[in-house]
N, C-alpha and C positions, 0 to 999 in steps of 0.2 A: 840059841834062843831066837825065835822069829821076832821080827820088828813089832808086830802087834802085841805079842806077849810081854815084851819089854815095856811098851806103853802102859798096858793094863797094870803091870806091877808098879810102875812109877806112880800112876794115878792113885793107887791104894796107899802109897807111901807118903803122900803129901796131905796136909790137913786143909788146904785151901787152894782154890783155883788161882790165887794170886801167884803161886809158884810156877804156873804154866807159862812158858816163854811166849811172848806176843810180839807180833810185827804190826805196827800201826801204819796203815796206808791211807785210811779214809776218815779223817776227822777235821771238821771245820772250826777254825779258831773262834769265829763269831758264834758258834753254837756250843762252845766248850767252857765258857767262863764259869769260875766258881761262883756260887750264889752270893757269897760274902763280897767277892770282888765286884760283881755286878752292882750290888747295893752301894758300895763305897764309891765306885767310879761314877755312877749315876748321880749320887748326891753331890759329888765334887763338881760335876758339870751342870748341875741344875736340871737334870732330865726328869720330867714328870714320871712318877712311879705309880703302878696300880696296887702296890703293897708296900708296907714300911718295914718289913723284915726280910732277911735273906730267904728264909723258908717260904714266906708268902710269895716272894718274887718267883722262886723256883716253881711253886705250884701253879702260879698264874701262867707262866710260860708253858709249862707242861700241858695245861688245859687247852691253851691256844693251839699248841702243836698237835695234840692228840685229837685231830679233827676229822681224819679220813680224807683230807684234801692236801695235796702237795702245795697248792697255792696258799692256803691258809697256814700251812706249816712254815713255809718260807716267810710269810708276813710276820711271824712271831719274832724274826730276827731284828726288826726295826729297833727294839729296845736295846738289844746287846750292841748293835752297831753304833747307836747314838752314844752309848756309854764308852765305847772304844775310840771316840773321835779326838784323840790327842796322841802325840808321840809317846808320852809316858804310859798311857793306857795300853797302846798297842804292844809296847815292849813288855809290860807286865803280864798281859794276857798270854803272849807267846811263851814267856819264861815259865809261867805257872802251868801251861799245857805240857811242857817238857817234864816238869816236876811230877805232874799227875800221871803222865804216861809211864815214867820210870817207876813210880810207886805202885803202878798197876801191873808191873812185870814186863814192860816192853823192853825188847832188845834192839829195836830199830823203830824209828818213827818219822812219818811224813805228815805235815799239817798243810792246810790250804785255806785260802780266803780270796775274795775279790777286793783288793785294797781300795779301789775307787769308791766303794760303798760308803766309806766314812766321810767323804768330802762334803756332802750336803749338810752333815751334822756338825761340822767343825766351825770354829770361829764364834763370833758374837760375844755376849757378855761373859761367857764361861770358858773362853779359850781362844787361841790363835788359829788362823786358817791352817788347814792341813791338806797337803796334796797326797795323791795316791802313792807317789814315789817316797815321800817322807814317811807315810804310814807303813809301807812295805819295808823300808829300811829299818824302821823301829822294830817291826816284827822279827826281821832277820837278826837284829841285835839281841832280842829276847831269846830267840832259839839258840844263838851262839852262847849266851850266858847260861842258858839251861843246860846245854851240853857240857860246858865247863864245870858246872855244879854237880851234875849227875853222872856224867860219862856216857849219856845216851846219844848215839849218833842220830841226827835229825836234819831235816831239810824242809823247804817250803815249795808248795805248788801254788802258782798264781791262777786264780779263776777269772774267767770272763762270765758274764751273765747272758744266757741265751735271749732274754727278753730285751737286751740292749741292742742298739744299732750295730751293724758290722763295724762301723768306724770306732765306736766305743770299745768293742771287744778287741779290735786290732790294737788299740792303745794299750790295753792290758797285756797283750802278747808282746808288744814292743818293750814294755816295762820289764816283763819277765826276762827277756833276752838281755836287757841292759844290766840286770842285777844277778846274772848267772854266777859271776865271780864271788858274790856275797852270800850265796846259799840257796838261790832259786834253782830248783831241780826239775820242775815240770810245769805243764800248762793244762788247764781243765776248763770245761764249760759246765756251769751249774745253773740252778734256778728252775722256774716253771718250764715244763717240757712240752706238753701238748700244744701244738700250734707254733712251736718255736724250734724247728729242726736244726741240728748241728750243721747241716750243709750250708746254711745261711752264713756261717762263719768259717768257711773253708780257707779263706785267705789268711786269717789270723792263726788258725791251726797249722797251716803249712809254714808260716813264718817261724813259729815256735819250734816246730819239728826240724826244720832245716837248720836252725841255730843249735840243734843238739839237745833240746829239752825233751824230757819224757812227756808222752801224751796220754792222759787218762781223761775220758769224757763220761759225764753222766749220760746214760742212754738206756732206754727200755725200762725206765722206772715208772713213769706215769703215762707213757705212750707205748705203742705196739713194739713187738720184738724186732721189727725191721729196722727200727732206729739204731739198734746195736750194730747191725750189719753196715749201716751207713757210717757209723763212727769208726768201725774197723777199716772201712774203705778210705777214710780220711787219715789213717795212720795211727789210730789209738792202739796201744799195746795193753792197755788196761781199761776196764769199763766200770764206772761207778753204778752199782746196783745191777742193772741188766736183767732183772728177774723176768721181764716179759718175753725174753728170748725163748723161754720154755713153755709159752702159752699160745694156743690157737693153731690154726693150719700152718704147716710148714715148720713147726717147732724143731722137729728132728733135723731137718736140713739146715736150719739156722744154727743149731748147736754144733752140727758137724763143721760148718764153716768157721765158727769161732774156735773150735778145737783145732782145726787145721792151722789157723792163724796164731795159735798158741797165746791167745789173749787171756789175761787174768781178770777175774771178776771180784770186785770189792763189794761183798754182799752185807747189808745192814738190816737184819730181820726186824728188830723193833721199830726202826725208822720206817720200814716198808708198811708195817701195820698202821703206824700213826698217819702216814700220808695217804693211806687207802690203796696202796699198790697191791696189797694182799690182805686177806681177812684174818689170818692167824699164823703164828709161827709153826704150829703143828702141821699145817697143810702147805707150808712155804715151799716154793719150787726149787729151793737150794738142793733138795734131795735128787730131783730129776736132773738138775744141772751136773751134779757129781756123778750120777749114774751114766750120763752121756760123756763122761771123761773131761768135763770142763775143769779148768784150774780156778779154784774158788777159795777165798779166805773170808772169815767172819770179822766184820768191822763194826765200830760203834757209831760212826757218823757224827752225832752231836750229843756229847755227854750231858750238858745242861738241858738242852731242849727236850730230849727224850728220856732224861734221867737214867742213863745207862753208863756202864764202863765196858771196856772190851772183855773184862772178866765176866761180867754178868751176861754179855751177849754170847760168849762161848758156852757158859753154863746153860743158858736158855736154848741154844741150838742143840745141845746134847739132850737136855731134859724134854723139850717139847717137839723139836724137829727130828730127834732120833739120830743125830750125827754121832758117830763113834769118836772116841778120843784119838784114834789113829787118823781118821779123816780131818779132825780139827788140827792136829799137829802137822799133818801133811800140808794143810792149808797155810799154816804159818811158814813152813819151809818154802812153799811156792810164792807166798807173799814176799819173803825176803829176796827170792830170786827175781821177782818182778819189780823190786824197788828201783827207784831212780837215783838212789844214793850211790856214791862211788863204790867200785868193786871191793875195796878193802873193808869198808863198813859192812857190806853185804856178807863177805866171807867171815868177818868176826861175829856177826849175828848168827850165821849158820853154825859156827863152832859152838856158840852158847846154847843153841837149841839142841845140838847133838850131845853136848856135855850134860845137859839136863836129863836126857834119856839115859845116858850112860851111868848116872849116879845110882840108878836102880840096881846096878850090878856090883856096886861096892859092898 
């Protein structure tokens, strides 16, 4: 039986997309809080709230984020970061992220955040001062506890923010290398893109890469496709979003360059709609990217902010963008192969993906 026939048979045999094996590569901890957790943490820290219920908070954040602007989308994180500005909160958010990913059918998971973002919100009447190092250590503790509780292999990617100074981003890269032994597996640049090229932070990226960390960079999300090529030139083996690579003059040449470099794209369709990167999932360039042989997986980006899960993203990519189940599953395989987690964790995830397919033959 050919591979595609096996996938189709398996899809008919399951009652829910939750059974589909998923590899989480692109989820921001500060965009992933459970609404109930956000409410509780905010009240405990005395953070002013725009709503007094978990559902009301979730709706307020979604309205802010679904604005058609990456800058306004990113601004909606101010509330979640303020709520996370204690070691206990950072540990809890990370632990719950692992729980939620496991419940969503993940077989491998990577999470990310810029830990220094919590520093301006910490201290005062509602808590002690909190350094980026302490925040990151707490997140790593939460991931470790989540792995122990669920069995889900997971790791942490430290983000720098493109809008920060090169010195500030370098500090995050140094912190990432210092905590490699505790579960940091990669380095990223995130935040507003247009006007803030990744090349400004080449030193920080080189430091992280030379230390052995995986490099994934947000690029080609809200700026032109050439930003993806710049990121590849700086050593990125994965690209966050990258959808603009398929747009405009020279698109075919850019995609050929990315294909030759064997770069993996972490594509988040709903987030792209909310930030204005693309008008609809139905016309999303992910189809062109796949047609040109690029390695692509569907990712959730921010569960709370965009009110999605990886399950709903995969389903939407199938229903609206027309991706086949074979393409989606191959994307999960390629996501596992592109993971920054240890080879043993990757091999175990691939075995689980293949076992899921093989159950259709029982």
